[in-house]
C-alpha positions in Angstrom: -5.5 0.2 -39.0 -3.9 1.1 -35.5 -5.0 -0.9 -32.5 -4.6 -0.2 -29.0 -3.3 -3.1 -27.0 -5.0 -4.2 -23.7 -8.1 -1.4 -24.0 -9.0 -1.2 -27.4 -12.2 0.5 -26.7 -10.5 3.4 -24.9 -12.6 3.3 -22.0 -10.9 5.3 -19.4 -12.5 3.6 -16.4 -10.4 0.3 -17.3 -7.3 2.1 -17.2 -8.2 4.6 -13.7 -10.1 1.6 -11.9 -7.3 -0.6 -11.1 -5.2 2.4 -10.1 -8.2 3.7 -8.0 -8.0 0.1 -6.0 -4.4 0.8 -5.3 -4.8 4.1 -4.1 -7.8 3.2 -1.6 -5.6 0.5 -0.3 -2.8 2.8 0.5 -5.1 5.5 2.1 -6.7 2.7 4.4 -3.6 1.0 5.6 -2.2 4.3 6.3 -5.0 5.7 8.3 -5.4 2.7 10.1 -1.8 2.0 11.2 -0.7 5.7 11.5 -3.0 6.0 14.6 -2.1 2.7 16.1 0.8 3.7 18.6 -0.2 7.3 18.9 -3.4 6.0 20.3 -1.6 4.1 22.9 0.3 7.0 23.9 -2.5 9.6 24.0 -4.7 7.1 26.1 -2.1 6.5 28.4 -1.7 2.5 27.7 1.7 2.8 26.2 3.3 2.1 29.8 1.8 -1.4 29.5 3.2 -2.2 26.4 6.4 -1.1 27.6 6.4 -3.7 30.5 4.7 -6.5 28.5 6.9 -9.3 27.7 6.1 -9.2 24.0 9.3 -8.0 22.0 8.6 -5.2 19.4 8.6 -7.3 16.6 5.9 -9.2 18.0 4.0 -6.0 19.0 4.1 -4.6 15.5 2.9 -7.9 14.3 0.0 -7.6 16.7 -0.7 -4.2 15.6 -0.7 -5.1 11.9 -2.6 -8.2 11.5 -6.0 -6.9 12.3 -5.6 -4.0 10.1 -4.3 -6.4 7.2 -7.4 -8.4 7.6 -9.4 -5.1 7.2 -7.4 -4.2 4.2 -7.9 -7.6 2.4 -11.9 -7.1 3.2 -11.7 -3.5 1.7 -9.5 -5.3 -1.5 -12.3 -7.6 -2.3 -14.9 -4.8 -1.7 -13.5 -2.5 -4.3 -12.3 -5.3 -6.6 -16.3 -6.5 -6.7 -17.2 -2.6 -7.3 -14.5 -2.6 -10.4 -15.9 -5.7 -11.7 -19.8 -5.6 -11.0 -20.5 -1.6 -11.3 -18.0 -0.6 -13.3 -17.5 -3.6 -15.7 -13.7 -3.7 -15.7 -12.2 -6.5 -17.2 -10.2 -8.8 -15.1 -8.1 -10.9 -17.4 -5.6 -12.3 -15.0 -5.8 -14.8 -12.0 -8.0 -13.6 -8.9 -5.7 -15.8 -6.9 -2.8 -13.8 -8.1 -4.5 -10.5 -7.4 -5.0 -11.3 -3.7 -1.2 -13.0 -3.6 0.2 -9.6 -4.6 -2.0 -7.6 -2.0 -0.7 -10.0 0.4 3.1 -9.0 -0.6 2.1 -5.4 -1.0 0.0 -5.0 2.5 3.3 -5.1 4.7 5.0 -2.1 3.1 1.8 0.0 3.0 1.0 -0.9 6.7 4.5 -0.6 7.7 4.6 3.0 6.5 1.7 3.7 8.6 3.5 2.0 11.7 6.4 4.3 10.8 4.4 7.3 10.7 3.0 6.1 14.3 6.2 5.8 15.7 7.4 9.3 14.7 4.0 11.3 15.9 3.1 12.6 19.1 -0.4 13.0 18.6 -3.1 11.6 16.4 -3.7 15.0 14.7 0.2 15.0 13.6 -0.1 11.5 12.2 -3.0 12.4 10.3 -1.2 15.3 8.7 1.9 13.4 8.1 -0.2 10.7 6.6 -1.8 12.8 3.8 1.5 14.8 3.5 2.9 11.2 2.5 -0.2 9.9 0.5 -0.5 12.7 -2.1 3.1 12.3 -3.4 2.9 8.7 -3.4 -0.3 8.8 -5.8 1.2 11.3 -8.0 4.8 9.2 -8.4 2.8 6.0 -8.8 1.9 6.5 -12.4 -1.8 6.3 -11.2 -2.6 9.8 -13.0 0.4 10.8 -15.1 2.5 8.2 -16.7 6.0 7.7 -15.1 8.0 8.0 -18.2 6.7 11.5 -18.8 7.9 12.6 -15.4 11.2 14.5 -15.0 13.9 12.2 -14.9 14.6 12.8 -10.9 11.0 11.9 -9.9 11.3 9.0 -12.2 14.0 7.6 -9.9 12.3 8.8 -6.6 9.4 6.6 -7.9 11.1 3.4 -7.2 11.1 4.2 -3.6 7.1 4.2 -3.5 5.4 0.9 -3.0 2.3 2.0 -4.8 4.3 2.2 -8.0 4.7 -1.6 -8.1 1.1 -2.2 -6.9 -0.2 -0.2 -9.6 1.7 -1.7 -12.4 0.7 -5.3 -10.9 -2.9 -4.7 -10.8 -3.0 -2.8 -14.5 -0.9 -6.2 -15.5 -3.3 -8.6 -13.7 -6.7 -6.5 -15.0 -6.0 -5.4 -18.5 -3.0 -7.6 -20.0 -3.9 -10.7 -17.9 -0.1 -10.8 -16.9 1.3 -14.0 -14.7 3.8 -14.0 -11.9 6.3 -14.5 -14.8 6.1 -11.1 -16.1 5.1 -9.4 -12.6 7.7 -11.2 -10.4 10.2 -8.0 -10.4 7.4 -5.7 -9.0 6.5 -8.4 -6.4 10.3 -9.1 -5.4 10.5 -5.0 -4.9 7.6 -5.1 -2.9 9.1 -8.0 -0.7 12.0 -6.2 0.0 10.4 -3.0 0.5 8.0 -4.5 3.2 10.7 -6.3 5.1 12.8 -2.8 5.2 9.8 -0.6 6.1 8.5 -3.0 8.7 12.1 -3.4 10.4 12.6 0.3 10.6 9.0 0.7 12.1 10.0 -1.8 14.7 13.4 -0.6 15.3 11.9 3.1 15.5 9.4 2.1 18.2 12.3 0.4 20.2 14.1 3.8 20.1 11.2 5.5 21.6 10.8 3.2 24.5 14.5 3.6 25.2 
């Protein structure tokens, strides 16, 4: 008799809830950080940042750390809801889950900071955030399998941090995958996090000059 691996009962919530966790994390990070620099500009305190002795990287880290703490709290909350309310099984390591979240956050927060540096108003930042969030969710494999997409969109999905995080979440929740299996996704997220965060800092430097 045919058997379905990792989700033998064919419960849709077991497949969708890990993806929802990743989507909530992305939206939370984008909304929080996309307003960071714009709010300083609108309230008139951007000049104080310009004359402060902080480097642009120190400033970005200072803007990111509080939001990272909030994002970790959100991750813990939605994970508990998934486990206790929706009864989604967690077959992998909880420690690996939070380690993966720590690797994912720099890329998600970095995108929000980059949006904040290219926006002039909070309304503009919000619109750009929504414009980025929807394609990121579609190209992550959250709803539609990536291998069923047109080839060009399959290649574009490699530029999407959420794609790797959704794969990690489903691997930990449903398959019990360890770091030996998920290290390519973790490495990709780490590289993307460094690149996006550096681009955000450099973009802010250009706006100051």
